RONUTI-245483 format. One line per 10 residues: number of its first residue (from 1); their letters; for each residue x, z negated, y of N, C-alpha, C. Coordinates in Angstrom, 2 decimals. Layout:
<recs>
NUM) A) X:Z:Y:X:Z:Y:X:Z:Y ~ ...
</recs>
This chain:
<recs>
1) MESYEVRFGI) 118.50:-103.46:144.61:117.01:-103.57:145.07:117.09:-103.38:146.80 ~ 118.38:-102.62:147.38:117.79:-102.51:148.68:117.48:-101.29:149.04 ~ 117.97:-99.59:147.39:117.02:-98.65:147.24:115.44:-98.79:146.99 ~ 115.22:-99.47:146.33:113.29:-99.73:147.34:112.82:-99.52:147.52 ~ 111.58:-99.17:147.37:110.97:-99.54:149.02:109.21:-99.68:148.66 ~ 108.40:-100.58:148.42:107.58:-100.97:148.22:106.21:-100.91:149.32 ~ 105.41:-100.00:149.60:103.87:-100.18:149.95:103.06:-100.10:149.78 ~ 101.93:-101.65:149.91:100.55:-101.80:149.80:99.97:-101.59:151.36 ~ 98.25:-101.13:150.66:97.92:-101.68:151.55:96.05:-101.61:151.13 ~ 95.28:-101.68:152.42:94.04:-101.83:151.67:92.79:-101.65:153.11
11) NNVMDDDPPL) 92.33:-100.57:153.15:91.59:-99.81:154.44:90.27:-100.24:153.69 ~ 88.90:-101.20:155.20:87.66:-101.29:155.05:87.50:-102.82:154.13 ~ 89.10:-103.39:154.67:88.37:-105.19:153.29:87.07:-105.63:152.50 ~ 86.88:-105.55:154.04:85.53:-106.11:153.88:83.63:-105.71:153.24 ~ 84.84:-103.92:152.86:83.74:-103.29:152.42:81.68:-103.16:153.28 ~ 81.94:-102.57:155.21:81.87:-102.34:155.92:80.81:-101.33:155.55 ~ 79.02:-100.90:155.50:78.81:-99.16:155.49:79.03:-99.28:156.99 ~ 79.10:-97.48:157.25:79.18:-97.04:158.07:77.43:-96.78:159.25 ~ 77.39:-97.30:160.02:75.85:-96.89:161.45:75.77:-95.76:160.61 ~ 74.31:-95.67:160.63:73.98:-94.16:160.10:73.41:-94.09:161.79
21) SAQVGSGAGN) 72.86:-92.57:160.89:72.78:-91.74:162.84:71.11:-91.03:162.39 ~ 70.71:-90.72:162.76:69.62:-89.11:162.88:69.89:-88.59:163.82 ~ 70.98:-89.17:164.72:71.97:-87.13:165.92:72.61:-86.74:164.69 ~ 73.08:-87.21:163.92:73.95:-86.45:163.22:74.14:-85.71:161.97 ~ 74.16:-84.17:162.66:73.90:-82.94:161.53:74.83:-82.25:161.57 ~ 73.78:-80.86:160.81:75.30:-81.10:159.48:76.20:-79.65:160.85 ~ 76.86:-80.13:162.24:77.67:-79.51:162.32:78.66:-81.23:163.03 ~ 79.04:-81.79:163.69:80.27:-82.85:163.20:80.11:-83.73:162.76 ~ 78.91:-84.30:161.38:78.87:-84.80:161.14:78.30:-85.20:159.64 ~ 78.65:-85.70:158.99:78.30:-85.55:156.68:78.21:-87.00:156.53
31) GNTYPQVYDA) 76.75:-86.92:155.99:76.40:-87.84:155.06:75.44:-89.22:155.84 ~ 75.01:-88.47:157.43:74.10:-89.61:157.93:75.53:-90.21:158.86 ~ 76.44:-89.76:158.82:77.65:-90.22:160.02:78.52:-90.04:160.33 ~ 79.66:-89.73:160.70:80.79:-89.65:161.75:82.37:-90.11:160.64 ~ 82.53:-88.58:159.48:83.66:-88.84:159.57:85.34:-88.83:159.68 ~ 85.29:-88.43:161.07:86.75:-88.94:161.58:86.25:-89.69:161.75 ~ 85.18:-90.88:162.18:85.49:-92.11:163.05:85.39:-93.31:161.92 ~ 84.46:-93.10:160.53:83.86:-93.67:160.45:84.42:-93.61:158.39 ~ 85.14:-94.57:157.81:85.49:-94.13:156.33:84.27:-94.04:155.31 ~ 83.05:-93.17:155.04:81.94:-93.80:154.10:82.24:-93.75:152.66
41) LGRFVFMGLT) 83.34:-93.36:151.84:83.63:-93.86:151.26:83.71:-95.69:150.45 ~ 84.23:-96.20:151.95:84.23:-98.03:151.65:85.26:-98.50:151.19 ~ 85.38:-99.23:150.21:86.90:-100.31:150.21:88.41:-99.16:149.04 ~ 89.45:-99.30:149.99:90.17:-97.73:149.56:91.57:-98.96:149.67 ~ 92.01:-98.54:147.91:93.10:-99.45:148.52:94.23:-98.77:147.05 ~ 95.82:-99.05:147.67:97.01:-97.53:148.20:98.03:-98.23:147.77 ~ 99.36:-98.06:146.86:100.25:-97.93:146.85:101.03:-97.73:146.78 ~ 102.44:-97.86:146.57:103.08:-96.32:146.63:104.75:-97.14:146.35 ~ 105.36:-96.28:146.27:106.72:-97.04:146.17:108.58:-96.03:146.61 ~ 109.12:-95.85:146.93:110.02:-95.00:147.21:111.14:-95.46:146.60
51) AKF) 112.05:-94.58:145.81:113.01:-94.50:144.89:114.11:-93.92:145.94 ~ 115.40:-94.63:146.57:116.51:-93.77:146.76:117.63:-94.02:145.69 ~ 118.15:-92.66:145.55:118.68:-92.66:143.87:120.74:-92.37:144.38
</recs>
């Protein structure tokens, strides 16, 4: 079992919506929010497995 590694995580556990802004336009923003700061997709679950032979 020492040659296996399992990773699991959840981003945005509470599924909070990002704040909307009328100031965000076509430049740095997308979908009325800042995608560099807020995850507009909502909850994201991920898992990974590494096996060493």
